[in-house]
GUMIMI-891756 format. One record per residue: residue number from 1; z, x, y of N, C-alpha, C in turn. Coordinates in Angstrom, 3 decimals. Atoms other than C-alpha are relative to their C-alpha. Layout:
BEGIN
+-----+----------+----------+----------+----------+----------+----------+----------+----------+----------+
! seq !      n.w !      n.u !      n.v !     ca.w !     ca.u !     ca.v !      c.w !      c.u !      c.v !
+-----+----------+----------+----------+----------+----------+----------+----------+----------+----------+
! NUM !        Z !        X !        Y !        Z !        X !        Y !        Z !        X !        Y !
...
+-----+----------+----------+----------+----------+----------+----------+----------+----------+----------+
***
This chain:
BEGIN
+-----+----------+----------+----------+----------+----------+----------+----------+----------+----------+
! seq !      n.w !      n.u !      n.v !     ca.w !     ca.u !     ca.v !      c.w !      c.u !      c.v !
+-----+----------+----------+----------+----------+----------+----------+----------+----------+----------+
!   1 !   -0.701 !    1.019 !    0.755 !  -16.816 !   18.174 !    2.410 !   -1.005 !   -0.707 !   -0.918 !
!   2 !    0.884 !    0.629 !    0.978 !  -18.398 !   16.799 !   -0.752 !    0.194 !   -1.508 !    0.026 !
!   3 !   -0.059 !    1.459 !    0.039 !  -19.226 !   13.100 !   -0.850 !   -0.501 !   -0.488 !   -1.339 !
!   4 !    0.511 !    0.594 !    1.230 !  -19.590 !   10.969 !   -3.929 !   -1.133 !   -0.962 !    0.350 !
!   5 !    1.163 !    0.871 !   -0.223 !  -22.518 !    8.565 !   -4.362 !    0.330 !   -1.181 !    0.908 !
!   6 !   -0.377 !    1.164 !   -0.802 !  -20.655 !    5.615 !   -2.879 !    0.183 !    0.372 !    1.466 !
!   7 !   -0.190 !   -0.448 !   -1.379 !  -19.630 !    7.576 !    0.223 !   -1.339 !    0.298 !    0.671 !
!   8 !    1.326 !   -0.291 !   -0.550 !  -23.199 !    8.788 !    0.713 !   -0.733 !   -1.281 !    0.359 !
!   9 !    0.660 !    1.281 !   -0.238 !  -24.510 !    5.232 !    0.418 !    0.575 !   -0.675 !    1.240 !
!  10 !   -0.638 !    0.603 !   -1.163 !  -21.969 !    3.938 !    2.952 !   -0.411 !    0.714 !    1.284 !
!  11 !    0.397 !   -0.766 !   -1.181 !  -22.795 !    6.749 !    5.389 !   -1.432 !   -0.324 !    0.403 !
!  12 !    1.398 !    0.341 !   -0.292 !  -26.523 !    5.983 !    5.107 !   -0.105 !   -1.396 !    0.604 !
!  13 !    0.029 !    1.366 !   -0.517 !  -25.908 !    2.260 !    5.676 !    0.504 !   -0.063 !    1.436 !
!  14 !   -0.554 !   -0.024 !   -1.360 !  -23.801 !    2.982 !    8.759 !   -1.013 !    0.628 !    0.961 !
!  15 !    0.994 !   -0.670 !   -0.842 !  -26.428 !    5.379 !   10.144 !   -1.207 !   -0.889 !    0.267 !
!  16 !    1.134 !    0.924 !   -0.156 !  -29.118 !    2.718 !    9.608 !    0.413 !   -1.274 !    0.746 !
!  17 !   -0.531 !    1.151 !   -0.728 !  -26.927 !    0.248 !   11.535 !   -0.050 !   -1.272 !   -0.839 !
!  18 !    0.008 !    1.144 !    0.897 !  -26.734 !   -2.042 !    8.496 !    1.336 !   -0.747 !   -0.019 !
!  19 !   -1.318 !    0.637 !   -0.048 !  -23.049 !   -2.832 !    9.087 !    0.135 !   -0.719 !    1.336 !
!  20 !   -0.152 !    0.830 !   -1.192 !  -22.408 !   -5.648 !   11.563 !    1.424 !   -0.542 !    0.053 !
!  21 !   -1.346 !    0.562 !   -0.115 !  -19.081 !   -6.884 !   12.943 !    0.019 !   -1.462 !   -0.442 !
!  22 !   -0.149 !    1.394 !    0.406 !  -17.782 !  -10.144 !   11.590 !    0.129 !   -0.861 !    1.253 !
!  23 !   -0.029 !    0.881 !   -1.161 !  -18.221 !  -13.060 !   13.975 !    1.391 !   -0.555 !    0.263 !
!  24 !   -1.333 !    0.584 !   -0.164 !  -14.729 !  -14.438 !   13.357 !    1.093 !    1.061 !   -0.143 !
!  25 !   -0.961 !   -1.085 !    0.195 !  -12.913 !  -11.107 !   13.560 !    1.353 !   -0.300 !    0.646 !
!  26 !   -1.273 !    0.317 !   -0.648 !  -10.261 !  -12.422 !   15.985 !    0.836 !   -0.925 !   -0.882 !
!  27 !   -0.724 !    0.925 !    0.883 !   -9.340 !  -15.272 !   13.644 !    0.475 !    0.719 !   -1.258 !
!  28 !   -0.370 !   -0.755 !    1.192 !   -9.338 !  -12.923 !   10.650 !    1.167 !    0.934 !    0.289 !
!  29 !   -1.106 !   -0.896 !   -0.380 !   -7.109 !  -10.424 !   12.463 !    1.311 !   -0.777 !    0.095 !
!  30 !   -1.201 !    0.826 !   -0.147 !   -4.651 !  -13.206 !   13.321 !    0.548 !   -0.389 !   -1.376 !
!  31 !   -0.394 !    0.401 !    1.353 !   -4.612 !  -14.394 !    9.694 !    0.603 !    1.182 !   -0.761 !
!  32 !   -0.499 !   -1.179 !    0.702 !   -4.123 !  -10.868 !    8.337 !    1.335 !    0.470 !    0.560 !
!  33 !   -1.289 !   -0.364 !   -0.597 !   -1.331 !  -10.121 !   10.825 !    1.117 !   -0.905 !   -0.516 !
!  34 !   -1.003 !    0.952 !    0.497 !    0.502 !  -13.276 !    9.742 !    0.344 !    0.287 !   -1.451 !
!  35 !   -0.243 !   -0.319 !    1.410 !    0.077 !  -12.359 !    6.073 !    0.821 !    1.278 !   -0.132 !
!  36 !   -0.743 !   -1.262 !    0.042 !    1.318 !   -8.818 !    6.709 !    1.453 !   -0.208 !    0.415 !
!  37 !   -1.357 !    0.266 !   -0.477 !    4.321 !  -10.097 !    8.632 !    0.825 !   -0.688 !   -1.079 !
!  38 !   -0.685 !    0.717 !    1.077 !    5.238 !  -12.477 !    5.801 !    0.289 !    0.928 !   -1.170 !
!  39 !   -0.167 !   -0.926 !    1.114 !    4.735 !   -9.761 !    3.194 !    1.115 !    0.997 !    0.280 !
!  40 !   -0.978 !   -1.025 !   -0.352 !    6.913 !   -7.302 !    5.053 !    1.389 !   -0.567 !    0.280 !
!  41 !   -1.283 !    0.620 !   -0.270 !    9.711 !   -9.810 !    5.677 !    0.958 !    0.280 !   -1.154 !
!  42 !   -1.008 !   -0.312 !    1.016 !   12.772 !   -8.593 !    3.829 !    1.272 !   -0.742 !    0.385 !
!  43 !   -1.106 !    0.842 !   -0.398 !   15.304 !  -11.360 !    4.055 !    1.030 !   -0.232 !   -1.105 !
!  44 !   -0.950 !    0.139 !    1.099 !   17.143 !  -11.005 !    0.753 !    0.554 !    1.364 !   -0.383 !
!  45 !   -0.664 !   -1.228 !    0.417 !   19.583 !   -8.405 !   -0.510 !    0.178 !   -0.032 !   -1.510 !
!  46 !   -0.203 !   -0.100 !    1.435 !   19.865 !   -7.165 !   -4.087 !    0.853 !    1.238 !   -0.270 !
!  47 !   -0.827 !   -1.128 !    0.402 !   22.551 !   -4.949 !   -5.569 !   -0.203 !    0.243 !   -1.489 !
!  48 !    0.167 !   -0.334 !    1.414 !   21.961 !   -3.117 !   -8.841 !    0.833 !    1.229 !   -0.332 !
!  49 !   -0.670 !   -1.201 !    0.490 !   23.753 !   -0.530 !  -10.928 !   -1.091 !    0.857 !   -0.615 !
!  50 !    1.041 !   -0.917 !    0.458 !   21.673 !    2.538 !  -11.729 !    0.646 !    1.333 !   -0.367 !
!  51 !   -0.533 !   -1.295 !    0.410 !   22.290 !    5.839 !  -13.480 !   -0.090 !    1.001 !    1.155 !
!  52 !   -0.056 !   -0.980 !   -1.087 !   23.282 !    8.630 !  -11.105 !   -1.240 !    0.887 !   -0.005 !
!  53 !    1.165 !   -0.877 !    0.103 !   20.463 !   10.848 !  -12.381 !   -1.274 !   -0.697 !    0.495 !
!  54 !    1.165 !    0.745 !   -0.461 !   17.887 !    8.107 !  -11.750 !    0.023 !   -0.178 !    1.515 !
!  55 !   -0.114 !    0.160 !   -1.447 !   19.197 !    7.494 !   -8.240 !   -0.326 !    1.311 !    0.716 !
!  56 !    0.308 !   -1.304 !   -0.595 !   19.048 !   11.212 !   -7.457 !   -1.503 !    0.286 !   -0.061 !
!  57 !    1.450 !   -0.177 !    0.127 !   15.467 !   11.316 !   -8.758 !   -0.752 !   -0.888 !    0.982 !
!  58 !    0.600 !    0.912 !   -0.969 !   14.587 !    8.280 !   -6.635 !    0.082 !    0.567 !    1.412 !
!  59 !   -0.188 !   -0.554 !   -1.336 !   16.017 !    9.896 !   -3.542 !   -0.898 !    1.218 !    0.211 !
!  60 !    0.865 !   -1.180 !   -0.103 !   14.111 !   13.128 !   -4.245 !   -1.460 !   -0.416 !    0.172 !
!  61 !    1.384 !    0.489 !   -0.094 !   10.839 !   11.229 !   -4.756 !   -0.250 !   -0.622 !    1.374 !
!  62 !    0.133 !    0.630 !   -1.317 !   11.421 !    9.215 !   -1.582 !   -0.106 !    1.069 !    1.090 !
!  63 !    0.063 !   -1.102 !   -0.963 !   12.023 !   12.438 !    0.333 !   -1.389 !    0.635 !   -0.010 !
!  64 !    1.366 !   -0.532 !    0.123 !    8.698 !   13.790 !   -0.988 !   -1.004 !   -0.912 !    0.692 !
!  65 !    0.910 !    0.992 !   -0.579 !    7.008 !   10.575 !    0.177 !    0.274 !   -0.234 !    1.481 !
!  66 !   -0.344 !    0.161 !   -1.413 !    8.748 !   10.705 !    3.562 !    0.453 !   -1.399 !    0.363 !
!  67 !   -0.472 !    1.354 !   -0.251 !   10.439 !    7.343 !    3.279 !    1.408 !   -0.174 !   -0.554 !
!  68 !   -1.323 !    0.276 !    0.564 !   13.920 !    5.902 !    2.657 !   -0.128 !   -0.443 !   -1.461 !
!  69 !    0.111 !    0.321 !    1.427 !   14.667 !    5.493 !   -1.038 !    0.011 !   -1.500 !   -0.254 !
!  70 !    0.001 !    1.441 !    0.176 !   15.377 !    1.779 !   -0.623 !   -1.416 !   -0.567 !    0.204 !
!  71 !    1.370 !    0.449 !   -0.248 !   11.852 !    1.323 !    0.794 !   -0.902 !    0.347 !   -1.178 !
!  72 !    0.779 !   -0.391 !    1.172 !   10.399 !    3.224 !   -2.157 !    0.253 !   -0.969 !   -1.149 !
!  73 !   -0.342 !    0.942 !    1.072 !   12.246 !    0.985 !   -4.624 !   -0.641 !   -1.354 !    0.271 !
!  74 !    0.588 !    1.282 !   -0.364 !   11.121 !   -2.133 !   -2.758 !   -1.513 !    0.012 !   -0.206 !
!  75 !    1.447 !   -0.124 !    0.157 !    7.510 !   -0.910 !   -2.739 !   -0.407 !   -0.002 !   -1.468 !
!  76 !    0.310 !   -0.059 !    1.432 !    7.512 !   -0.107 !   -6.454 !    0.188 !   -1.382 !   -0.641 !
!  77 !   -0.238 !    1.344 !    0.548 !    9.022 !   -3.508 !   -7.300 !   -1.092 !   -0.971 !    0.441 !
!  78 !    1.051 !    0.883 !   -0.498 !    6.488 !   -5.292 !   -5.103 !   -1.316 !    0.250 !   -0.740 !
!  79 !    1.236 !   -0.328 !    0.715 !    3.585 !   -3.450 !   -6.725 !    0.066 !   -0.477 !   -1.451 !
!  80 !   -0.157 !    0.435 !    1.389 !    4.972 !   -4.239 !  -10.182 !   -0.205 !   -1.510 !   -0.136 !
!  81 !    0.092 !    1.450 !    0.152 !    5.364 !   -7.972 !   -9.628 !   -1.351 !   -0.546 !    0.438 !
!  82 !    1.327 !    0.463 !   -0.428 !    1.969 !   -8.232 !   -7.926 !   -1.104 !    0.540 !   -0.908 !
!  83 !    0.975 !   -0.493 !    0.966 !    0.276 !   -6.437 !  -10.841 !   -0.799 !    1.198 !    0.477 !
!  84 !    0.743 !   -1.141 !   -0.537 !   -0.791 !   -3.433 !   -8.774 !    0.627 !    1.347 !   -0.345 !
!  85 !   -0.619 !   -1.257 !    0.400 !    1.499 !   -0.851 !  -10.327 !   -0.809 !    0.578 !   -1.141 !
!  86 !    0.879 !   -0.626 !    0.983 !   -0.759 !    1.512 !  -12.232 !    0.737 !    1.166 !   -0.640 !
!  87 !   -0.668 !   -1.071 !    0.722 !    0.661 !    3.758 !  -14.913 !   -0.861 !    1.254 !    0.033 !
!  88 !    0.711 !   -1.271 !   -0.075 !   -0.276 !    7.398 !  -14.505 !    0.110 !    0.712 !   -1.342 !
!  89 !    0.008 !   -0.741 !    1.261 !   -1.297 !    9.346 !  -17.613 !   -0.237 !    1.468 !    0.307 !
!  90 !    0.112 !   -1.426 !   -0.333 !   -0.565 !   12.997 !  -16.927 !   -0.089 !    0.832 !   -1.246 !
+-----+----------+----------+----------+----------+----------+----------+----------+----------+----------+
***
């Protein structure tokens, strides 16, 4: 398996025992769990009208990704509004 420069550097640092656990890892885990729970909370419903062809394409893409199409739509919308949706240039 080929490694890029960054992966090689990380592997060397780990082998040299340069990585140390965080002292407040329990508090950080608790904070991250709470944030994840809040992020994943889906407490609102939205109904939209969409072209049949687009819905069929969504369902096909969701099947490829191994997830329900509603979850795919929710994920794409979340990434868009949070500025993390990256356009692919094929």
